[in-house]
DSSP file (Angstrom, degrees, kcal/mol; ACC not computed):
  #  RESIDUE AA STRUCTURE BP1 BP2  ACC     N-H-->O    O-->H-N    N-H-->O    O-->H-N    TCO  KAPPA ALPHA  PHI   PSI    X-CA   Y-CA   Z-CA
    1    1 A M              0   0    0      0, 0.0     2,-0.4     0, 0.0    65,-0.1   0.000 360.0 360.0 360.0 -44.2  -48.2  -94.3   12.6
    2    2 A C        -     0   0    0     63,-0.1    62,-0.2    62,-0.1    61,-0.1  -0.839 360.0-113.5-107.2 144.4  -49.9  -92.0   10.1
    3    3 A D    >   -     0   0    0     60,-0.4     3,-2.1    -2,-0.4    60,-0.0  -0.612  23.1-139.4 -70.3 123.2  -53.2  -92.7    8.3
    4    4 A P  T 3  S+     0   0    0      0, 0.0     3,-0.2     0, 0.0    -1,-0.2   0.724 100.3  62.6 -61.4 -20.3  -52.3  -93.2    4.7
    5    5 A E  T 3  S+     0   0    0      1,-0.2     2,-0.6     2,-0.0    -2,-0.0   0.648 100.6  56.1 -77.6 -13.4  -55.4  -91.2    3.7
    6    6 A H  S <  S-     0   0    0     -3,-2.1    -1,-0.2    57,-0.1     2,-0.2  -0.776  79.1-165.9-120.9  85.1  -54.0  -88.2    5.4
    7    7 A T        -     0   0    0     -2,-0.6    -2,-0.0    -3,-0.2    -4,-0.0  -0.460   7.5-146.1 -75.1 142.2  -50.6  -87.5    3.9
    8    8 A L        -     0   0    0     -2,-0.2     7,-0.1     1,-0.1    -1,-0.0  -0.733  29.1 -88.4-104.6 155.6  -48.4  -85.0    5.7
    9    9 A P        -     0   0    0      0, 0.0    -1,-0.1     0, 0.0     6,-0.1  -0.124  30.0-124.0 -59.3 159.3  -45.9  -82.6    4.0
   10   10 A E  S    S+     0   0    0      4,-0.1    -2,-0.0     5,-0.0     5,-0.0   0.874  89.0  86.5 -73.1 -38.1  -42.4  -83.8    3.3
   11   11 A C  S  > S-     0   0    0      1,-0.1     4,-2.3     2,-0.0     5,-0.2  -0.472  76.2-140.7 -66.7 127.5  -40.7  -81.0    5.3
   12   12 A P  H  > S+     0   0    0      0, 0.0     4,-2.5     0, 0.0     5,-0.1   0.874 101.5  49.8 -59.0 -39.5  -40.4  -81.9    9.0
   13   13 A V  H  > S+     0   0    0      2,-0.2     4,-2.5     1,-0.2     5,-0.2   0.913 111.0  49.4 -66.8 -40.9  -41.3  -78.5   10.2
   14   14 A A  H  > S+     0   0    0      2,-0.2     4,-2.0     1,-0.2    -1,-0.2   0.881 110.4  51.6 -64.5 -37.3  -44.3  -78.3    8.0
   15   15 A R  H  X S+     0   0    0     -4,-2.3     4,-2.1     2,-0.2     5,-0.3   0.942 110.2  49.0 -62.4 -46.9  -45.4  -81.8    9.3
   16   16 A F  H  X S+     0   0    0     -4,-2.5     4,-2.9     1,-0.2    -2,-0.2   0.936 113.7  45.5 -57.0 -48.9  -45.0  -80.6   12.9
   17   17 A L  H  < S+     0   0    0     -4,-2.5    -1,-0.2     1,-0.2    -2,-0.2   0.791 109.5  55.9 -69.7 -27.7  -47.1  -77.5   12.2
   18   18 A T  H >< S+     0   0    0     -4,-2.0     3,-0.6    -5,-0.2    -1,-0.2   0.909 116.1  36.2 -67.9 -42.1  -49.7  -79.4   10.3
   19   19 A V  H 3< S+     0   0    0     -4,-2.1     2,-0.3     1,-0.2    -2,-0.2   0.892 124.9  39.5 -79.3 -40.9  -50.3  -81.8   13.2
   20   20 A L  T 3< S+     0   0    0     -4,-2.9     2,-0.2    -5,-0.3    -1,-0.2  -0.317  82.7 156.4-105.9  49.6  -49.9  -79.2   16.0
   21   21 A D    <>  +     0   0    0     -3,-0.6     4,-0.7    -2,-0.3    -3,-0.1  -0.530  47.9   6.6 -78.5 140.3  -51.7  -76.3   14.4
   22   22 A G  H  > S-     0   0    0     -2,-0.2     4,-0.9     1,-0.1     3,-0.3   0.194  93.2 -76.8  76.6 162.8  -53.1  -73.6   16.5
   23   23 A P  H  > S+     0   0    0      0, 0.0     4,-1.9     0, 0.0     5,-0.2   0.826 121.8  63.2 -67.8 -32.0  -52.8  -73.0   20.2
   24   24 A W  H  > S+     0   0    0      1,-0.2     4,-2.5     2,-0.2     5,-0.2   0.896  97.1  57.6 -62.8 -38.7  -55.4  -75.6   21.3
   25   25 A A  H  X S+     0   0    0     -4,-0.7     4,-2.0    -3,-0.3    -1,-0.2   0.936 109.9  42.1 -59.1 -48.5  -53.3  -78.5   19.9
   26   26 A T  H  X S+     0   0    0     -4,-0.9     4,-2.5     1,-0.2    -1,-0.2   0.855 113.7  53.0 -69.0 -32.8  -50.2  -77.7   22.0
   27   27 A L  H  X S+     0   0    0     -4,-1.9     4,-2.2     2,-0.2    -1,-0.2   0.853 106.8  52.3 -71.2 -32.9  -52.4  -77.0   25.1
   28   28 A I  H  X S+     0   0    0     -4,-2.5     4,-2.1     2,-0.2    -2,-0.2   0.938 111.1  47.2 -64.2 -46.1  -54.1  -80.4   24.7
   29   29 A V  H  X S+     0   0    0     -4,-2.0     4,-1.3    -5,-0.2    -2,-0.2   0.928 109.8  54.2 -60.1 -44.8  -50.6  -82.1   24.5
   30   30 A R  H  < S+     0   0    0     -4,-2.5     3,-0.4     1,-0.2     4,-0.4   0.916 110.2  46.3 -55.1 -45.1  -49.6  -80.0   27.6
   31   31 A D  H >< S+     0   0    0     -4,-2.2     3,-1.0     1,-0.2    -1,-0.2   0.855 110.7  52.0 -68.8 -34.1  -52.6  -81.3   29.5
   32   32 A L  H >< S+     0   0    0     -4,-2.1     3,-1.6     1,-0.2    51,-0.4   0.671  91.4  77.0 -76.4 -15.4  -52.0  -84.9   28.5
   33   33 A L  T 3< S+     0   0    0     -4,-1.3    -1,-0.2    -3,-0.4    -2,-0.2   0.751  89.1  58.6 -64.1 -21.7  -48.4  -84.7   29.6
   34   34 A T  T <  S-     0   0    0     -3,-1.0    -1,-0.3    -4,-0.4    -2,-0.2   0.526 124.8 -78.9 -85.5  -4.9  -49.7  -85.1   33.2
   35   35 A G  S <  S-     0   0    0     -3,-1.6    -1,-0.3    -4,-0.1    46,-0.1  -0.699  71.0 -25.6 133.9 175.1  -51.3  -88.4   32.4
   36   36 A P        -     0   0    0      0, 0.0     2,-0.3     0, 0.0    46,-0.2  -0.218  59.6-171.8 -59.5 145.8  -54.4  -90.0   30.8
   37   37 A K  E     -A   81   0A   0     44,-2.5    44,-3.3     4,-0.0     2,-0.2  -0.981  21.3-126.8-140.5 151.2  -57.5  -87.8   30.7
   38   38 A R  E  >  -A   80   0A   0     -2,-0.3     4,-2.2    42,-0.2     3,-0.2  -0.541  39.1-103.5 -86.8 162.7  -61.2  -88.2   29.8
   39   39 A F  H  > S+     0   0    0     40,-0.6     4,-2.4     1,-0.2     5,-0.2   0.909 122.0  50.1 -53.9 -47.2  -62.8  -85.8   27.3
   40   40 A T  H  > S+     0   0    0      1,-0.2     4,-2.2     2,-0.2    -1,-0.2   0.848 107.8  53.7 -65.1 -33.7  -64.5  -83.9   30.0
   41   41 A E  H  > S+     0   0    0     -3,-0.2     4,-2.0     2,-0.2    -1,-0.2   0.901 109.3  48.7 -66.0 -40.0  -61.3  -83.5   32.0
   42   42 A L  H  X S+     0   0    0     -4,-2.2     4,-0.8     2,-0.2    -2,-0.2   0.922 110.9  50.2 -65.4 -43.1  -59.6  -82.1   29.0
   43   43 A R  H >< S+     0   0    0     -4,-2.4     3,-0.7     1,-0.2     6,-0.3   0.899 110.0  50.6 -61.6 -40.4  -62.5  -79.6   28.4
   44   44 A T  H 3< S+     0   0    0     -4,-2.2    -1,-0.2     1,-0.2    -2,-0.2   0.890 110.8  48.9 -64.5 -39.0  -62.3  -78.5   32.0
   45   45 A G  H 3< S+     0   0    0     -4,-2.0    -1,-0.2     1,-0.2    -2,-0.2   0.578 111.5  52.3 -76.9  -9.7  -58.6  -77.9   31.8
   46   46 A L  S X< S-     0   0    0     -4,-0.8     3,-2.1    -3,-0.7    -1,-0.2  -0.602  79.2-162.6-126.9  70.5  -59.0  -75.9   28.6
   47   47 A P  T 3  S+     0   0    0      0, 0.0     3,-0.1     0, 0.0    -3,-0.1  -0.277  76.0  26.1 -57.0 132.7  -61.6  -73.2   29.2
   48   48 A G  T 3  S+     0   0    0      1,-0.4     2,-0.3    -5,-0.1    -5,-0.1   0.187  86.3 125.0 101.7 -17.2  -62.9  -71.8   26.0
   49   49 A I    <   -     0   0    0     -3,-2.1    -1,-0.4    -6,-0.3    -3,-0.1  -0.580  57.7-130.6 -77.3 137.7  -62.3  -74.8   23.8
   50   50 A S     >  -     0   0    0     -2,-0.3     4,-2.5     1,-0.1     5,-0.2  -0.553  16.2-120.1 -83.8 153.0  -65.4  -76.0   21.9
   51   51 A P  H  > S+     0   0    0      0, 0.0     4,-2.6     0, 0.0     5,-0.2   0.881 115.0  54.4 -57.3 -37.3  -66.3  -79.7   22.0
   52   52 A K  H  > S+     0   0    0      2,-0.2     4,-2.4     1,-0.2     5,-0.2   0.921 109.6  45.8 -63.4 -45.1  -66.0  -79.8   18.2
   53   53 A T  H  > S+     0   0    0      2,-0.2     4,-2.6     1,-0.2     5,-0.2   0.929 114.3  48.0 -64.7 -45.6  -62.4  -78.4   18.3
   54   54 A L  H  X S+     0   0    0     -4,-2.5     4,-2.5     1,-0.2     5,-0.2   0.932 113.4  47.5 -61.3 -45.9  -61.3  -80.7   21.1
   55   55 A S  H  X S+     0   0    0     -4,-2.6     4,-2.4    -5,-0.2    -1,-0.2   0.913 112.0  50.1 -61.7 -43.8  -62.8  -83.7   19.3
   56   56 A S  H  X S+     0   0    0     -4,-2.4     4,-2.1    -5,-0.2    -2,-0.2   0.917 112.3  46.4 -62.0 -45.6  -61.2  -82.8   16.0
   57   57 A R  H  X S+     0   0    0     -4,-2.6     4,-2.5     2,-0.2    -1,-0.2   0.913 112.5  50.3 -65.8 -42.1  -57.7  -82.3   17.5
   58   58 A L  H  X S+     0   0    0     -4,-2.5     4,-2.3    -5,-0.2    -2,-0.2   0.906 109.6  51.0 -63.7 -40.5  -57.9  -85.6   19.4
   59   59 A Q  H  X S+     0   0    0     -4,-2.4     4,-2.5     2,-0.2    -1,-0.2   0.915 110.6  49.0 -61.8 -42.4  -59.0  -87.4   16.3
   60   60 A R  H  X S+     0   0    0     -4,-2.1     4,-2.3     1,-0.2    -2,-0.2   0.916 110.6  50.8 -62.5 -42.9  -56.0  -86.0   14.4
   61   61 A F  H  X>S+     0   0    0     -4,-2.5     5,-2.5     1,-0.2     6,-1.4   0.877 110.3  49.1 -64.3 -37.2  -53.7  -86.9   17.2
   62   62 A V  H ><5S+     0   0    0     -4,-2.3     3,-0.9     4,-0.2    -1,-0.2   0.935 111.4  49.9 -65.9 -45.6  -55.0  -90.5   17.2
   63   63 A R  H 3<5S+     0   0    0     -4,-2.5   -60,-0.4     1,-0.2    -2,-0.2   0.872 113.6  45.4 -60.3 -38.2  -54.6  -90.7   13.4
   64   64 A T  H 3<5S-     0   0    0     -4,-2.3    -1,-0.2   -62,-0.2    -2,-0.2   0.459 116.1-112.0 -89.7  -0.3  -51.0  -89.4   13.5
   65   65 A G  T <<5S+     0   0    0     -3,-0.9    22,-0.4    -4,-0.5    21,-0.3   0.667  86.2 113.5  84.5  16.1  -50.0  -91.7   16.4
   66   66 A L  S   <S+     0   0    0     -5,-2.5    18,-2.5    -6,-0.2     2,-0.3   0.753  79.5  29.9 -87.5 -25.5  -49.6  -89.0   19.1
   67   67 A V  E     -B   83   0A   0     -6,-1.4     2,-0.4    16,-0.3    -2,-0.2  -0.971  67.2-143.5-136.0 144.8  -52.5  -90.1   21.3
   68   68 A T  E     -B   82   0A   0     14,-3.4    14,-1.9    -2,-0.3     2,-0.5  -0.863  11.5-151.6-104.5 147.5  -54.3  -93.4   22.0
   69   69 A R  E     -B   81   0A   0     -2,-0.4     2,-0.6    12,-0.2    12,-0.2  -0.976  11.8-170.8-119.0 118.1  -58.0  -93.5   22.5
   70   70 A T  E     -B   80   0A   0     10,-2.8    10,-2.7    -2,-0.5     2,-0.5  -0.946   3.8-163.4-115.1 119.5  -59.2  -96.3   24.8
   71   71 A A  E     -B   79   0A   0     -2,-0.6     2,-0.4     8,-0.2     8,-0.2  -0.880   8.0-152.1-102.4 128.6  -63.0  -96.9   25.0
   72   72 A Y  E     -B   78   0A   0      6,-3.5     2,-2.2    -2,-0.5     6,-1.3  -0.843  19.1-125.6-102.2 134.3  -64.2  -99.0   27.9
   73   73 A A        +     0   0    0     -2,-0.4     2,-0.3     4,-0.1    -2,-0.0  -0.511  66.6 123.6 -79.4  77.5  -67.4 -101.1   27.6
   74   74 A E        -     0   0    0     -2,-2.2     4,-0.0     4,-0.1    -2,-0.0  -0.816  66.9 -87.0-128.4 168.0  -69.1  -99.6   30.6
   75   75 A I  S    S+     0   0    0     -2,-0.3    -2,-0.1     1,-0.2     3,-0.0  -0.975 123.5  28.0-121.1 116.6  -72.4  -97.9   31.3
   76   76 A P  S    S-     0   0    0      0, 0.0    -1,-0.2     0, 0.0    -2,-0.0   0.623 115.2-113.3 -71.1 158.7  -72.0  -95.0   30.8
   77   77 A P        -     0   0    0      0, 0.0     2,-0.4     0, 0.0    -4,-0.1  -0.252  28.4-151.5 -60.6 146.3  -69.2  -95.5   28.3
   78   78 A R  E     - B   0  72A   0     -6,-1.3    -6,-3.5    -4,-0.0     2,-0.4  -0.986  11.5-173.2-124.1 129.3  -65.8  -94.2   29.3
   79   79 A V  E     - B   0  71A   0     -2,-0.4   -40,-0.6    -8,-0.2     2,-0.4  -0.985   4.7-166.4-123.7 132.2  -63.2  -93.1   26.9
   80   80 A V  E     -AB  38  70A   0    -10,-2.7   -10,-2.8    -2,-0.4     2,-0.4  -0.957   6.1-154.7-122.7 136.3  -59.6  -92.2   27.9
   81   81 A Y  E     +AB  37  69A   0    -44,-3.3   -44,-2.5    -2,-0.4     2,-0.3  -0.896  18.7 172.1-109.5 138.4  -57.0  -90.3   25.9
   82   82 A E  E     - B   0  68A   0    -14,-1.9   -14,-3.4    -2,-0.4     2,-0.1  -0.999  34.1-108.4-147.2 143.0  -53.3  -90.8   26.5
   83   83 A L  E     - B   0  67A   0    -51,-0.4   -16,-0.3    -2,-0.3   -17,-0.1  -0.458  30.2-136.5 -68.5 141.1  -50.1  -89.7   24.9
   84   84 A T     >  -     0   0    0    -18,-2.5     4,-2.8    -2,-0.1     5,-0.2  -0.377  37.5 -93.5 -80.6 172.3  -48.1  -92.4   23.1
   85   85 A P  H  > S+     0   0    0      0, 0.0     4,-1.3     0, 0.0    -1,-0.1   0.890 131.3  53.5 -55.0 -37.7  -44.3  -92.5   23.5
   86   86 A S  H  4 S+     0   0    0    -21,-0.3     3,-0.3     1,-0.2     4,-0.2   0.925 110.8  45.0 -62.6 -44.9  -44.1  -90.3   20.4
   87   87 A G  H >4 S+     0   0    0    -22,-0.4     3,-1.7   -21,-0.3    -1,-0.2   0.874 108.1  57.5 -65.8 -38.2  -46.6  -87.8   21.8
   88   88 A A  H >< S+     0   0    0     -4,-2.8     3,-1.9     1,-0.3     4,-0.2   0.792  93.5  68.3 -65.1 -27.3  -44.8  -87.8   25.2
   89   89 A R  T >< S+     0   0    0     -4,-1.3     3,-0.7    -3,-0.3     4,-0.5   0.627  82.3  75.9 -68.1 -10.9  -41.5  -86.8   23.4
   90   90 A L  T <> S+     0   0    0     -3,-1.7     4,-2.6    -4,-0.2    -1,-0.3   0.614  71.6  86.3 -72.1 -10.8  -43.2  -83.4   22.7
   91   91 A E  H <> S+     0   0    0     -3,-1.9     4,-2.5     1,-0.2    -1,-0.2   0.907  87.5  49.6 -55.9 -42.4  -42.6  -82.5   26.4
   92   92 A I  H <> S+     0   0    0     -3,-0.7     4,-2.0    -4,-0.2    -1,-0.2   0.857 109.6  52.1 -66.7 -33.8  -39.1  -81.2   25.5
   93   93 A V  H  > S+     0   0    0     -4,-0.5     4,-2.3     2,-0.2    -2,-0.2   0.941 112.2  44.5 -66.2 -47.3  -40.6  -79.2   22.6
   94   94 A L  H  X S+     0   0    0     -4,-2.6     4,-2.5     1,-0.2    -2,-0.2   0.880 112.2  52.4 -65.6 -37.7  -43.2  -77.6   24.9
   95   95 A A  H  X S+     0   0    0     -4,-2.5     4,-2.4    -5,-0.3    -1,-0.2   0.896 110.3  48.5 -64.0 -39.6  -40.5  -77.0   27.6
   96   96 A T  H  X S+     0   0    0     -4,-2.0     4,-2.4     2,-0.2    -2,-0.2   0.901 111.0  50.3 -66.7 -41.1  -38.3  -75.3   25.1
   97   97 A M  H  X S+     0   0    0     -4,-2.3     4,-2.5     2,-0.2    -2,-0.2   0.921 112.0  47.9 -61.5 -43.7  -41.2  -73.1   23.9
   98   98 A A  H  X S+     0   0    0     -4,-2.5     4,-2.5     2,-0.2    -2,-0.2   0.909 111.3  49.8 -65.1 -42.1  -42.0  -72.1   27.5
   99   99 A A  H  X S+     0   0    0     -4,-2.4     4,-1.9     2,-0.2    -1,-0.2   0.910 111.8  48.6 -63.3 -42.0  -38.4  -71.3   28.3
  100  100 A W  H  X S+     0   0    0     -4,-2.4     4,-3.4     2,-0.2     5,-0.4   0.932 111.7  49.1 -63.0 -45.5  -38.1  -69.1   25.2
  101  101 A A  H  X S+     0   0    0     -4,-2.5     4,-2.0     1,-0.2    -2,-0.2   0.899 110.2  51.2 -62.6 -41.0  -41.4  -67.3   26.0
  102  102 A E  H  < S+     0   0    0     -4,-2.5    -1,-0.2     1,-0.2    -2,-0.2   0.889 119.5  36.5 -61.9 -38.7  -40.2  -66.7   29.6
  103  103 A Q  H  < S+     0   0    0     -4,-1.9    -2,-0.2    -5,-0.2    -1,-0.2   0.886 131.3  23.3 -81.9 -40.7  -36.9  -65.2   28.4
  104  104 A D  H  < S+     0   0    0     -4,-3.4    -3,-0.2    -5,-0.2    -2,-0.2   0.535 108.2  66.9-114.1  -7.9  -37.9  -63.4   25.2
  105  105 A L  S  < S-     0   0    0     -4,-2.0    -1,-0.1    -5,-0.4     3,-0.1  -0.924  71.8-143.5-118.4 109.7  -41.6  -62.5   25.4
  106  106 A P        -     0   0    0      0, 0.0     2,-0.2     0, 0.0    -3,-0.1  -0.370  24.4-109.8 -68.1 147.4  -42.6  -60.0   28.0
  107  107 A R        -     0   0    0     -5,-0.1     2,-0.5    -2,-0.0    -5,-0.0  -0.553  30.8-137.4 -73.1 140.2  -45.9  -60.5   29.8
  108  108 A I              0   0    0     -2,-0.2    -1,-0.0     1,-0.2    -3,-0.0  -0.850 360.0 360.0-101.0 133.2  -48.5  -57.9   28.9
  109  109 A G              0   0    0     -2,-0.5    -1,-0.2     0, 0.0    -2,-0.0   0.411 360.0 360.0 119.5 360.0  -50.6  -56.3   31.5
């Protein structure tokens, strides 16, 4: 599941935060919860994310077993990203985060 060259912390919370660091990581997972997506579809759904950041997060997710990357031998090449069962289990985490924010964080503006 994890690349042996990239060791994760022993503490489970620290492991979680290492893999899902920053807002983009959780938003990528949120977008993949609706089904497989191509790189361009993810970029369109995440206005403001740079290609470098998206690529970096997706590579980390593939290394840690949260996402699969399937490349199709077509012209032009097609690559699809999809959550693994492990990644899909993050749905409950994101739902809990959203429920907490709705209840305890007022909207500004």
